ROSE-4610 file (N, C-alpha, C; in Angstrom, 1 decimal, always signed):
// ROSE-4610
residu = [M/M/M/S/S/S/E/E/E/A/A/A/T/T/T/P/P/P/G/G/G/A/A/A/A/A/A/A/A/A/P/P/P/I/I/I/R/R/R/V/V/V/V/V/V/L/L/L/A/A/A/D/D/D/D/D/D/Q/Q/Q/P/P/P/L/L/L/V/V/V/R/R/R/T/T/T/A/A/A/L/L/L/R/R/R/M/M/M/V/V/V/M/M/M/A/A/A/E/E/E/T/T/T/A/A/A/D/D/D/I/I/I/D/D/D/V/V/V/V/V/V/G/G/G/E/E/E/A/A/A/G/G/G/T/T/T/G/G/G/D/D/D/E/E/E/A/A/A/V/V/V/R/R/R/L/L/L/T/T/T/T/T/T/E/E/E/L/L/L/A/A/A/P/P/P/E/E/E/V/V/V/V/V/V/V/V/V/M/M/M/D/D/D/I/I/I/R/R/R/M/M/M/P/P/P/G/G/G/L/L/L/N/N/N/G/G/G/I/I/I/E/E/E/A/A/A/T/T/T/E/E/E/R/R/R/I/I/I/T/T/T/A/A/A/G/G/G/P/P/P/A/A/A/T/T/T/A/A/A/H/H/H/V/V/V/V/V/V/V/V/V/L/L/L/T/T/T/T/T/T/F/F/F/D/D/D/D/D/D/D/D/D/D/D/D/Y/Y/Y/V/V/V/Y/Y/Y/G/G/G/A/A/A/L/L/L/R/R/R/A/A/A/G/G/G/A/A/A/A/A/A/G/G/G/F/F/F/L/L/L/V/V/V/K/K/K/D/D/D/M/M/M/A/A/A/L/L/L/D/D/D/D/D/D/I/I/I/L/L/L/G/G/G/A/A/A/V/V/V/R/R/R/V/V/V/V/V/V/A/A/A/A/A/A/G/G/G/D/D/D/A/A/A/L/L/L/I/I/I/A/A/A/P/P/P/G/G/G/V/V/V/T/T/T/R/R/R/R/R/R/L/L/L/I/I/I/K/K/K/E/E/E/F/F/F/A/A/A/G/G/G/R/R/R/P/P/P/A/A/A/S/S/S/S/S/S/R/R/R/P/P/P/R/R/R/R/R/R/P/P/P/L/L/L/T/T/T/A/A/A/I/I/I/T/T/T/D/D/D/R/R/R/E/E/E/R/R/R/E/E/E/V/V/V/L/L/L/V/V/V/L/L/L/V/V/V/G/G/G/G/G/G/G/G/G/L/L/L/S/S/S/N/N/N/A/A/A/E/E/E/I/I/I/A/A/A/E/E/E/R/R/R/L/L/L/F/F/F/I/I/I/S/S/S/V/V/V/A/A/A/T/T/T/A/A/A/K/K/K/T/T/T/Y/Y/Y/L/L/L/T/T/T/R/R/R/L/L/L/L/L/L/S/S/S/K/K/K/L/L/L/G/G/G/A/A/A/R/R/R/D/D/D/R/R/R/V/V/V/Q/Q/Q/L/L/L/V/V/V/I/I/I/I/I/I/A/A/A/Y/Y/Y/E/E/E/A/A/A/G/G/G/L/L/L/V/V/V/S/S/S/V/V/V/S/S/S/G/G/G]
num = [1/1/1/2/2/2/3/3/3/4/4/4/5/5/5/6/6/6/7/7/7/8/8/8/9/9/9/10/10/10/11/11/11/12/12/12/13/13/13/14/14/14/15/15/15/16/16/16/17/17/17/18/18/18/19/19/19/20/20/20/21/21/21/22/22/22/23/23/23/24/24/24/25/25/25/26/26/26/27/27/27/28/28/28/29/29/29/30/30/30/31/31/31/32/32/32/33/33/33/34/34/34/35/35/35/36/36/36/37/37/37/38/38/38/39/39/39/40/40/40/41/41/41/42/42/42/43/43/43/44/44/44/45/45/45/46/46/46/47/47/47/48/48/48/49/49/49/50/50/50/51/51/51/52/52/52/53/53/53/54/54/54/55/55/55/56/56/56/57/57/57/58/58/58/59/59/59/60/60/60/61/61/61/62/62/62/63/63/63/64/64/64/65/65/65/66/66/66/67/67/67/68/68/68/69/69/69/70/70/70/71/71/71/72/72/72/73/73/73/74/74/74/75/75/75/76/76/76/77/77/77/78/78/78/79/79/79/80/80/80/81/81/81/82/82/82/83/83/83/84/84/84/85/85/85/86/86/86/87/87/87/88/88/88/89/89/89/90/90/90/91/91/91/92/92/92/93/93/93/94/94/94/95/95/95/96/96/96/97/97/97/98/98/98/99/99/99/100/100/100/101/101/101/102/102/102/103/103/103/104/104/104/105/105/105/106/106/106/107/107/107/108/108/108/109/109/109/110/110/110/111/111/111/112/112/112/113/113/113/114/114/114/115/115/115/116/116/116/117/117/117/118/118/118/119/119/119/120/120/120/121/121/121/122/122/122/123/123/123/124/124/124/125/125/125/126/126/126/127/127/127/128/128/128/129/129/129/130/130/130/131/131/131/132/132/132/133/133/133/134/134/134/135/135/135/136/136/136/137/137/137/138/138/138/139/139/139/140/140/140/141/141/141/142/142/142/143/143/143/144/144/144/145/145/145/146/146/146/147/147/147/148/148/148/149/149/149/150/150/150/151/151/151/152/152/152/153/153/153/154/154/154/155/155/155/156/156/156/157/157/157/158/158/158/159/159/159/160/160/160/161/161/161/162/162/162/163/163/163/164/164/164/165/165/165/166/166/166/167/167/167/168/168/168/169/169/169/170/170/170/171/171/171/172/172/172/173/173/173/174/174/174/175/175/175/176/176/176/177/177/177/178/178/178/179/179/179/180/180/180/181/181/181/182/182/182/183/183/183/184/184/184/185/185/185/186/186/186/187/187/187/188/188/188/189/189/189/190/190/190/191/191/191/192/192/192/193/193/193/194/194/194/195/195/195/196/196/196/197/197/197/198/198/198/199/199/199/200/200/200/201/201/201/202/202/202/203/203/203/204/204/204/205/205/205/206/206/206/207/207/207/208/208/208/209/209/209/210/210/210/211/211/211/212/212/212/213/213/213/214/214/214/215/215/215/216/216/216/217/217/217/218/218/218/219/219/219/220/220/220/221/221/221/222/222/222/223/223/223/224/224/224/225/225/225/226/226/226/227/227/227]
x = [+0.9/+0.1/+0.9/+0.5/+1.5/+1.2/+2.1/+1.8/+1.7/+0.7/+0.3/+1.4/+1.6/+2.5/+1.8/+2.2/+1.3/+0.7/-0.4/-1.2/-1.6/-1.1/-1.5/-2.9/-3.4/-4.7/-4.6/-6.0/-5.9/-5.7/-4.7/-4.7/-6.0/-5.8/-7.0/-7.1/-7.9/-8.5/-8.7/-8.1/-8.1/-8.2/-9.3/-9.4/-9.0/-8.1/-7.6/-8.1/-8.7/-9.7/-9.0/-8.4/-7.8/-7.5/-7.7/-7.5/-6.4/-5.3/-3.7/-3.1/-2.8/-2.1/-0.8/-0.1/+1.2/+0.8/-0.4/-0.6/-0.8/-1.9/-2.1/-1.1/+0.0/+1.1/+2.2/+2.0/+3.0/+2.2/+0.9/+0.3/+0.4/+0.1/+0.0/+1.5/+2.6/+3.9/+4.3/+3.9/+4.0/+3.1/+2.1/+1.2/+1.9/+2.4/+2.7/+3.9/+4.7/+5.6/+5.1/+3.6/+3.4/+2.5/+2.8/+2.0/+0.7/+0.2/-1.1/-2.3/-1.8/-2.6/-2.5/-3.6/-3.6/-4.5/-3.9/-4.8/-5.3/-6.6/-7.3/-8.1/-7.9/-8.1/-8.3/-8.2/-7.8/-8.7/-9.2/-10.4/-9.8/-10.1/-9.7/-10.9/-12.3/-13.2/-14.1/-14.8/-15.8/-16.9/-17.4/-18.0/-17.4/-16.1/-15.7/-15.1/-15.2/-14.8/-16.1/-17.1/-18.4/-18.6/-18.4/-18.6/-17.4/-16.2/-15.3/-15.4/-16.1/-16.4/-17.7/-18.6/-19.3/-18.9/-18.0/-17.6/-16.4/-15.6/-14.5/-14.6/-15.3/-15.9/-14.7/-14.1/-12.6/-13.2/-12.4/-12.6/-12.5/-11.3/-11.2/-11.2/-11.7/-11.5/-10.9/-9.5/-8.9/-9.3/-10.0/-10.9/-10.5/-10.2/-10.0/-11.1/-11.0/-12.0/-12.6/-11.5/-11.7/-11.2/-12.4/-12.5/-13.4/-13.1/-14.1/-15.5/-16.4/-17.7/-18.2/-18.4/-19.1/-18.0/-17.7/-16.7/-16.7/-15.6/-15.5/-16.4/-17.0/-18.1/-19.4/-19.9/-21.2/-20.6/-19.5/-19.0/-19.1/-18.4/-18.6/-20.0/-21.0/-22.0/-23.0/-22.8/-23.2/-22.7/-21.3/-20.9/-21.3/-21.6/-22.0/-23.3/-24.1/-25.6/-25.7/-24.9/-25.5/-25.1/-25.2/-25.0/-23.3/-22.7/-21.2/-20.8/-19.9/-19.3/-18.1/-17.5/-16.4/-16.4/-15.1/-14.8/-14.1/-14.5/-13.9/-12.9/-12.0/-10.9/-10.9/-11.2/-11.0/-9.6/-9.0/-7.9/-8.4/-7.6/-7.9/-6.7/-7.0/-5.9/-6.4/-5.6/-5.9/-6.9/-7.1/-7.8/-9.1/-9.5/-10.7/-11.6/-11.8/-12.8/-14.2/-14.7/-16.2/-16.3/-15.3/-15.4/-15.0/-14.4/-14.4/-15.8/-16.2/-17.5/-18.7/-18.6/-19.4/-19.3/-18.0/-17.6/-17.9/-18.1/-18.5/-19.8/-20.6/-22.2/-22.3/-21.2/-21.4/-21.0/-20.3/-20.3/-18.9/-17.8/-16.5/-16.1/-15.1/-14.7/-13.2/-12.6/-11.5/-10.9/-10.3/-9.9/-8.3/-7.6/-6.2/-5.9/-4.6/-4.3/-3.0/-3.1/-2.1/-0.6/-0.3/+1.2/+1.6/+0.6/+1.0/+2.0/+3.0/+3.8/+3.1/+3.6/+2.9/+2.6/+3.7/+3.5/+2.2/+2.0/+0.6/-0.3/-0.4/-1.6/-1.7/-0.8/-0.9/-1.5/-1.2/-1.5/-2.9/-3.6/-4.8/-5.5/-5.2/-5.8/-6.1/-5.2/-5.4/-6.2/-6.1/-7.3/-8.6/-9.1/-10.0/-10.9/-9.9/-10.2/-10.8/-10.2/-10.6/-11.7/-12.5/-13.6/-13.6/-12.5/-12.4/-12.4/-12.3/-12.4/-11.0/-10.8/-9.6/-9.4/-8.9/-9.1/-7.6/-6.9/-5.9/-5.9/-4.7/-4.8/-5.0/-4.4/-4.8/-5.8/-6.5/-8.2/-9.2/-8.6/-9.4/-9.3/-8.2/-8.1/-9.1/-8.9/-9.8/-11.2/-11.5/-13.2/-13.5/-12.5/-12.8/-12.9/-12.0/-11.8/-13.4/-13.9/-15.0/-16.2/-16.1/-17.2/-16.9/-15.9/-15.8/-16.3/-16.4/-16.9/-18.4/-19.0/-20.5/-21.2/-22.2/-22.8/-23.2/-22.8/-23.2/-24.5/-25.4/-26.8/-27.2/-26.2/-26.3/-25.4/-24.9/-23.9/-24.8/-24.6/-25.4/-24.8/-25.7/-25.5/-25.3/-24.4/-24.5/-23.8/-24.5/-23.8/-22.7/-21.8/-20.9/-20.9/-22.0/-22.0/-22.1/-22.8/-22.8/-21.7/-20.6/-19.7/-18.4/-17.7/-16.6/-15.5/-14.7/-13.4/-12.7/-12.5/-11.7/-12.6/-13.6/-14.5/-14.2/-13.8/-13.4/-12.0/-11.0/-9.8/-9.8/-10.6/-10.7/-11.3/-12.1/-12.7/-12.0/-10.9/-9.8/-9.1/-8.7/-8.0/-8.4/-9.8/-10.7/-10.7/-10.8/-10.8/-9.6/-8.5/-6.9/-6.7/-7.7/-7.5/-6.9/-6.8/-6.1/-6.8/-6.3/-7.1/-7.2/-8.1/-8.1/-7.0/-6.2/-4.7/-3.7/-4.0/-3.2/-3.6/-4.9/-5.4/-5.2/-5.1/-4.9/-3.4/-2.6/-1.1/-1.3/-1.5/-1.4/-2.1/-3.2/-3.6/-3.4/-2.4/-2.0/-3.1/-4.2/-5.2/-5.1/-6.1/-6.2/-6.8/-6.6/-7.6/-8.9/-9.3/-10.7/-11.2/-10.5/-11.1/-11.3/-10.4/-10.5/-11.7/-12.0/-13.2/-14.7/-14.5/-15.5/-15.8/-14.8/-15.1/-15.7/-15.2/-15.6/-17.1/-17.5/-19.0/-19.8/-19.3/-20.2/-20.2/-19.2/-19.3/-20.3/-20.3/-21.2/-22.8/-22.8/-24.3/-24.6/-23.9/-24.2/-24.3/-23.6/-23.2/-24.5/-24.9/-25.9/-25.4/-23.9/-23.3/-23.4/-23.4/-23.6/-22.3/-21.3/-19.8/-18.9/-17.6/-16.3/-16.0/-16.6/-16.4/-17.3/-18.5/-19.3/-18.7/-17.9/-17.3/-15.9/-15.6/-14.6/-15.1/-16.3/-17.0/-17.5/-18.0/-18.4/-17.0/-16.0/-14.6/-14.2/-14.5/-14.4/-15.1/-16.5/-17.5/-17.4/-17.1/-17.0/-15.6/-14.7/-13.6/-12.2/-12.7/-11.6/-10.3/-10.6/-9.5/-10.0/-9.0/-8.8/-8.2/-8.6/-8.2/-6.7/-5.7/-4.6/-4.1/-4.5/-4.0/-4.4]
y = [-1.3/-0.1/+1.3/+2.2/+3.2/+4.3/+5.3/+6.2/+7.5/+8.3/+9.4/+10.5/+11.6/+12.7/+13.7/+13.8/+14.7/+15.7/+16.1/+17.3/+17.1/+15.9/+15.8/+15.2/+15.3/+14.8/+13.2/+12.6/+11.1/+10.5/+9.2/+8.5/+8.0/+7.7/+7.3/+5.7/+5.4/+3.7/+2.9/+2.0/+1.1/-0.3/-1.1/-2.4/-3.1/-4.1/-4.7/-5.9/-6.0/-7.4/-7.9/-9.2/-9.7/-11.4/-12.4/-13.5/-14.1/-13.2/-13.6/-13.1/-13.9/-13.3/-12.4/-13.1/-12.2/-10.8/-10.5/-9.1/-8.5/-8.8/-8.2/-7.9/-8.9/-8.7/-7.4/-7.4/-6.3/-5.0/-5.0/-3.6/-3.2/-4.2/-3.8/-3.2/-4.0/-3.5/-2.1/-1.7/-0.5/+0.6/+0.4/+1.3/+1.6/+0.5/+0.6/+1.5/+1.9/+2.8/+4.3/+4.3/+5.7/+6.2/+7.4/+8.0/+8.3/+8.3/+8.7/+7.7/+6.5/+5.6/+4.5/+3.8/+2.8/+1.5/+0.4/-0.8/-1.3/-1.2/-1.5/-3.2/-3.8/-4.9/-5.3/-6.9/-7.7/-8.6/-8.6/-9.8/-10.8/-12.0/-12.9/-13.2/-12.8/-12.9/-11.6/-11.8/-10.7/-10.5/-11.6/-11.5/-10.9/-11.5/-10.6/-9.4/-8.8/-7.4/-6.5/-7.1/-6.2/-6.4/-7.7/-7.6/-6.7/-6.6/-5.7/-4.3/-4.0/-2.7/-2.0/-3.0/-2.3/-2.4/-3.4/-3.3/-2.4/-2.0/-1.3/+0.4/+0.4/+1.7/+2.4/+1.7/+2.4/+3.4/+4.2/+5.2/+4.7/+3.6/+3.1/+1.7/+0.9/-0.6/-0.6/-1.5/-1.8/-3.3/-3.4/-4.5/-5.4/-6.5/-7.4/-7.8/-8.3/-8.5/-10.0/-10.9/-12.4/-13.1/-13.2/-13.7/-14.9/-15.8/-16.9/-16.4/-17.4/-16.7/-15.6/-14.5/-13.1/-12.7/-11.9/-11.7/-10.0/-9.2/-8.0/-7.1/-7.5/-6.9/-6.5/-7.7/-7.9/-7.4/-7.8/-6.9/-5.4/-4.8/-3.4/-2.9/-3.6/-3.1/-3.1/-4.1/-4.3/-3.2/-2.8/-1.6/-0.1/+0.0/+1.1/+1.5/+0.2/+0.5/+0.6/+0.1/+0.2/+1.4/+1.3/+2.6/+3.2/+2.3/+2.5/+3.6/+4.5/+5.6/+5.2/+4.2/+3.7/+4.1/+4.3/+4.4/+3.0/+2.6/+1.3/+1.4/+1.0/+1.2/-0.2/-0.5/-1.8/-2.1/-3.3/-3.8/-4.9/-4.4/-5.2/-5.6/-6.2/-6.4/-6.2/-6.0/-5.3/-6.4/-7.7/-8.8/-8.6/-8.1/-8.2/-6.9/-6.8/-5.7/-5.9/-7.0/-7.2/-6.8/-7.4/-7.0/-5.5/-4.9/-3.4/-2.7/-3.0/-2.4/-2.8/-4.0/-4.4/-3.5/-3.4/-2.7/-1.1/-0.7/+0.8/+0.8/-0.1/-0.1/-0.4/-1.0/-1.4/+0.0/+1.0/+2.2/+2.4/+1.5/+1.8/+3.2/+3.7/+5.0/+5.2/+3.9/+3.9/+2.4/+2.7/+1.6/+1.4/+0.5/+0.5/-1.0/-1.1/-2.2/-2.9/-4.1/-4.6/-4.5/-4.2/-3.8/-2.6/-1.8/-0.4/-0.1/+1.1/+1.2/+0.9/+0.5/+0.5/+2.1/+2.9/+4.3/+4.8/+4.3/+4.8/+4.4/+3.1/+2.9/+3.6/+3.9/+4.7/+6.2/+6.6/+7.8/+7.7/+6.8/+6.4/+6.4/+5.8/+5.4/+6.9/+7.7/+9.2/+9.9/+9.7/+10.7/+10.2/+9.0/+8.4/+8.9/+8.7/+9.1/+10.4/+11.5/+12.6/+13.3/+11.9/+12.2/+12.2/+12.1/+12.2/+10.6/+10.5/+9.5/+9.1/+8.0/+8.0/+6.6/+6.8/+5.6/+5.7/+4.3/+4.2/+4.6/+5.1/+5.6/+4.4/+3.3/+2.3/+1.7/+1.7/+1.3/+2.3/+3.5/+4.6/+4.4/+4.1/+3.8/+2.4/+1.2/+0.2/+0.6/+1.5/+1.8/+2.6/+3.5/+4.2/+3.3/+2.3/+1.4/+0.4/+0.2/-0.5/+0.4/+1.8/+2.2/+2.8/+2.7/+3.1/+1.6/+0.7/-0.5/-0.6/+0.2/+0.2/+0.9/+0.5/+1.1/+2.7/+3.5/+4.9/+5.4/+4.6/+4.7/+4.7/+3.9/+3.8/+4.5/+5.5/+6.4/+7.6/+8.1/+9.2/+10.5/+11.3/+12.6/+13.7/+14.5/+15.8/+16.7/+17.9/+18.8/+19.7/+20.0/+20.6/+22.2/+22.9/+24.3/+25.0/+24.3/+24.9/+25.1/+24.6/+24.7/+25.6/+26.2/+27.3/+26.7/+27.3/+27.2/+26.2/+26.9/+26.5/+25.1/+25.0/+23.6/+22.5/+22.9/+22.0/+21.6/+22.4/+22.0/+21.0/+21.3/+20.2/+18.7/+18.9/+17.8/+17.0/+17.8/+16.8/+16.2/+16.8/+16.2/+15.0/+15.0/+14.1/+12.7/+13.4/+12.2/+11.5/+12.2/+11.5/+10.7/+10.5/+9.8/+10.6/+12.0/+12.7/+12.8/+12.8/+13.3/+14.7/+15.1/+16.4/+17.2/+16.3/+17.1/+17.2/+16.2/+16.5/+17.3/+17.6/+18.7/+20.3/+20.0/+21.3/+22.0/+20.6/+21.0/+21.5/+20.7/+21.0/+22.5/+22.7/+24.1/+25.2/+25.0/+25.8/+26.5/+25.6/+26.1/+25.3/+25.7/+24.9/+23.6/+22.7/+21.3/+21.6/+22.6/+23.0/+23.4/+24.1/+24.7/+23.9/+22.7/+21.7/+20.7/+20.8/+20.2/+20.9/+22.2/+23.0/+22.9/+22.7/+22.6/+21.3/+20.3/+18.9/+18.9/+19.5/+19.5/+20.2/+21.2/+22.0/+21.1/+20.6/+19.6/+18.4/+17.9/+16.9/+17.3/+18.6/+18.9/+19.3/+20.2/+20.9/+19.7/+18.7/+17.4/+16.4/+16.6/+15.5/+14.1/+14.1/+12.8/+12.5/+11.1/+10.6/+10.5/+10.4/+10.4/+10.5/+10.6/+10.6/+9.8/+8.8/+7.8/+8.2/+8.4/+9.2/+10.2/+11.2/+12.4/+11.8/+10.7/+10.1/+9.8/+9.0/+9.0/+10.0/+10.8/+12.1/+12.9/+12.8/+13.7/+12.8/+11.3/+10.7/+11.2/+11.2/+11.2/+12.5/+13.3/+14.8/+15.1/+13.9/+14.4/+14.9/+14.9/+15.8/+14.9/+13.5/+12.6/+11.5/+10.7/+9.6/+8.2/+7.1/+5.8/+5.9/+6.4/+6.4/+7.5/+8.3/+9.6/+9.1]
z = [+0.1/-0.1/-0.1/-0.9/-1.0/+0.2/+0.4/+1.5/+0.8/+1.4/+0.9/+1.5/+0.7/+1.3/+2.3/+3.6/+4.5/+3.8/+4.0/+3.4/+1.9/+1.4/-0.1/-0.3/-1.5/-1.6/-1.2/-0.9/-0.7/-2.0/-1.8/-2.9/-3.6/-4.9/-5.4/-5.2/-4.9/-4.5/-5.9/-5.8/-7.2/-6.7/-7.7/-7.5/-8.7/-8.7/-10.1/-10.2/-11.2/-11.6/-13.0/-12.5/-13.8/-13.2/-14.4/-13.7/-13.6/-14.3/-14.1/-13.1/-12.0/-10.8/-11.2/-12.3/-12.7/-12.9/-13.8/-14.4/-13.0/-12.0/-10.9/-10.1/-10.0/-9.1/-9.9/-11.2/-11.7/-11.6/-11.9/-11.6/-10.4/-9.2/-7.9/-7.6/-7.9/-7.5/-8.2/-9.2/-9.9/-9.0/-8.9/-8.1/-6.8/-5.9/-4.6/-4.6/-5.8/-5.8/-5.8/-5.8/-6.3/-5.0/-4.8/-3.7/-3.9/-5.3/-5.2/-5.9/-5.7/-6.2/-4.9/-4.6/-3.4/-4.1/-4.0/-4.5/-3.2/-3.3/-2.1/-2.1/-3.3/-3.5/-4.9/-5.0/-6.1/-6.3/-7.8/-8.0/-9.0/-9.2/-10.1/-11.0/-10.7/-11.5/-11.6/-12.4/-12.7/-11.5/-10.9/-9.8/-8.6/-8.3/-7.3/-7.3/-8.8/-9.0/-8.5/-8.8/-8.4/-6.9/-6.4/-4.9/-4.3/-4.6/-4.0/-4.4/-5.3/-6.0/-4.8/-4.6/-3.5/-2.2/-1.8/-0.3/-0.3/-1.2/-0.9/-1.5/-2.4/-2.7/-3.3/-4.3/-5.2/-6.2/-6.3/-7.3/-8.9/-9.0/-10.5/-10.0/-11.1/-11.3/-12.2/-12.4/-13.8/-14.0/-15.0/-15.4/-16.9/-16.5/-17.6/-18.2/-19.5/-20.2/-20.1/-20.6/-20.4/-19.0/-17.9/-16.8/-16.8/-15.8/-15.6/-15.0/-15.5/-15.0/-15.4/-14.6/-15.2/-15.9/-17.2/-17.7/-17.5/-18.1/-17.7/-18.3/-19.4/-19.8/-18.9/-18.7/-17.7/-16.3/-15.8/-14.5/-14.6/-15.7/-15.8/-16.0/-16.7/-16.9/-15.5/-14.5/-13.1/-12.2/-12.6/-11.5/-12.2/-13.2/-13.6/-13.6/-13.6/-13.3/-12.0/-11.0/-9.5/-9.0/-7.5/-6.8/-6.8/-7.0/-6.8/-7.9/-7.6/-8.2/-9.0/-8.9/-9.5/-11.0/-11.3/-13.1/-13.5/-14.7/-14.9/-15.8/-16.0/-17.1/-17.7/-19.0/-19.5/-20.2/-19.8/-20.3/-21.5/-22.7/-24.0/-24.8/-25.7/-26.7/-28.2/-29.1/-30.4/-31.0/-30.7/-31.2/-30.6/-29.6/-28.8/-29.2/-30.6/-31.1/-30.4/-30.7/-30.2/-28.7/-27.9/-26.3/-26.2/-26.9/-26.8/-27.0/-28.2/-28.5/-27.4/-26.6/-25.9/-24.5/-24.1/-22.9/-23.1/-24.5/-24.8/-24.1/-24.6/-24.2/-22.9/-22.0/-20.5/-19.7/-20.5/-19.4/-19.1/-19.8/-19.2/-19.6/-18.8/-18.8/-19.7/-19.7/-20.3/-21.1/-21.9/-22.9/-23.1/-22.6/-22.5/-23.1/-23.9/-24.2/-23.3/-23.3/-22.1/-22.5/-23.8/-24.1/-24.0/-23.2/-23.0/-21.9/-21.8/-20.6/-19.4/-18.3/-17.0/-16.6/-17.0/-16.4/-17.4/-18.5/-19.2/-18.6/-18.2/-17.5/-16.1/-15.4/-14.1/-14.7/-15.4/-16.2/-16.5/-16.8/-17.4/-16.2/-15.1/-13.8/-13.3/-13.4/-13.0/-13.7/-15.0/-16.1/-15.4/-15.4/-15.2/-13.8/-12.9/-11.6/-11.6/-12.3/-12.2/-12.9/-13.7/-14.2/-15.7/-16.3/-17.7/-18.3/-19.6/-20.5/-21.0/-21.5/-22.1/-22.8/-24.1/-24.9/-25.6/-25.3/-26.0/-27.7/-28.3/-29.3/-30.5/-30.2/-30.9/-31.0/-29.8/-29.8/-30.6/-30.4/-31.1/-32.6/-33.0/-34.5/-34.9/-34.0/-34.6/-34.4/-33.2/-33.4/-34.8/-35.0/-36.2/-37.4/-37.6/-38.8/-38.5/-37.6/-37.3/-37.8/-37.5/-37.9/-39.4/-40.0/-41.4/-42.2/-41.4/-42.3/-42.4/-41.7/-41.6/-42.9/-43.2/-44.5/-44.2/-45.1/-44.8/-44.5/-44.9/-44.2/-42.8/-42.1/-40.7/-40.0/-40.7/-39.5/-39.4/-38.1/-37.8/-38.4/-38.9/-39.5/-38.4/-38.2/-37.0/-37.6/-38.2/-38.6/-37.6/-38.0/-37.3/-37.6/-37.9/-38.2/-36.8/-35.8/-34.6/-33.8/-34.2/-33.3/-33.9/-32.9/-33.0/-33.6/-34.1/-34.7/-33.7/-32.2/-31.2/-30.8/-30.7/-30.5/-31.6/-32.8/-34.0/-33.5/-33.2/-32.8/-31.7/-30.8/-29.7/-30.3/-31.2/-31.5/-32.3/-33.2/-33.7/-32.8/-31.8/-30.9/-30.1/-29.7/-29.1/-30.0/-31.5/-32.6/-32.7/-31.9/-32.3/-30.9/-30.0/-28.9/-27.6/-27.8/-26.7/-25.2/-24.3/-23.1/-22.6/-22.0/-21.5/-21.4/-20.3/-20.1/-21.2/-22.2/-23.4/-24.4/-24.4/-25.4/-24.6/-23.4/-22.8/-23.0/-23.0/-23.3/-24.8/-25.5/-27.2/-27.5/-26.9/-27.3/-26.3/-25.3/-24.5/-23.7/-23.2/-22.2/-21.0/-20.1/-18.6/-19.0/-18.1/-18.1/-18.2/-17.2/-17.1/-18.2/-18.9/-20.0/-21.2/-21.3/-22.2/-21.9/-20.4/-20.2/-20.4/-20.5/-20.9/-22.4/-23.0/-24.6/-24.6/-24.2/-24.3/-24.0/-22.9/-22.3/-23.4/-24.2/-25.2/-26.4/-26.8/-27.9/-27.9/-26.5/-26.0/-26.4/-26.0/-25.9/-27.3/-27.9/-29.4/-30.2/-30.2/-31.3/-30.6/-29.7/-29.5/-28.9/-28.4/-28.3/-27.0/-26.6/-25.3/-24.7/-25.4/-24.6/-25.6/-25.0/-25.9/-27.2/-27.0/-28.0/-29.0/-29.0/-29.9/-30.7/-29.9/-30.5/-31.4/-31.1/-32.2/-33.2/-33.3/-34.4/-35.3/-34.5/-35.1/-35.8/-35.4/-36.1/-37.0/-37.2/-38.4/-39.5/-39.3/-40.1/-40.8/-40.2/-40.8/-41.4/-41.3/-42.2/-41.2/-40.0/-39.3/-39.0/-39.0/-38.7/-39.8/-39.8/-40.7/-40.1/-40.7/-40.1/-40.1/-40.8/-41.0/-40.1/-39.7/-39.1/-37.5]
C-alpha cells in the first residue's frame, strides 16, 4: 500500500480485476511505488470485482475482459448500473474488438491495451479518476476502422455548423484519442477549459460520450483511419 505525502490529496483507491495473478502483481507493484494510487483490492473474476467494488468503494476498477464466470463486460455493466461511483478502465488487446464495443455499451470510462507501458496505465488511472475518459490511440483507430466498415446509411449525421473554430480544434484532438490534459497542453489552455469545450461539444453535437465524439470527428473528415 502506498503512503500519501502529508497534506496531499488522498490516494486514488483502485481495485485490480484480472484472472492472471502475474498481471495483478505487476500492476500492484508499480502502483505501490506511487504516492497517489492505492490498490485496495484484487479480484480474479468478474463476480469478485463487482463484490469488491461494492464493499471497498474504489474510485477506479482496472478490469480485464476475459475472466471466468462473469466476464469483464458484464461486470462493468453491473458496476456502472449500480450505486457505486467507480470508474472502470478496461484492459484489452488489439484482437478483442467485439469485447471493446461491448464494453463501450457497458459504460467503461477507459480502454487500454495490455502492451502499453505501465507508466501509461498509471496515467490512465489518474485521468479516469479525475472524471475524464481515455481511449488508447490504438483502440481509437480500431473503433474508427469498425465504424468505417458500416454502411453509410447507418452512420449518424450531425452537422458541425454550430461549433466554433476552437471547438472544432478540440474535436480533432478528441478524435485522435487525446485526453483532456493532453488537449490542454496541445492548445495551451487549462484542463478546466478543455473540459468546458468537451462539455459544449457533447451538448451541441448530441453525443452521449467521448467515443461518439471520436466517431463524429471521423465522419466529418476531421480525422482519418490512417491518422
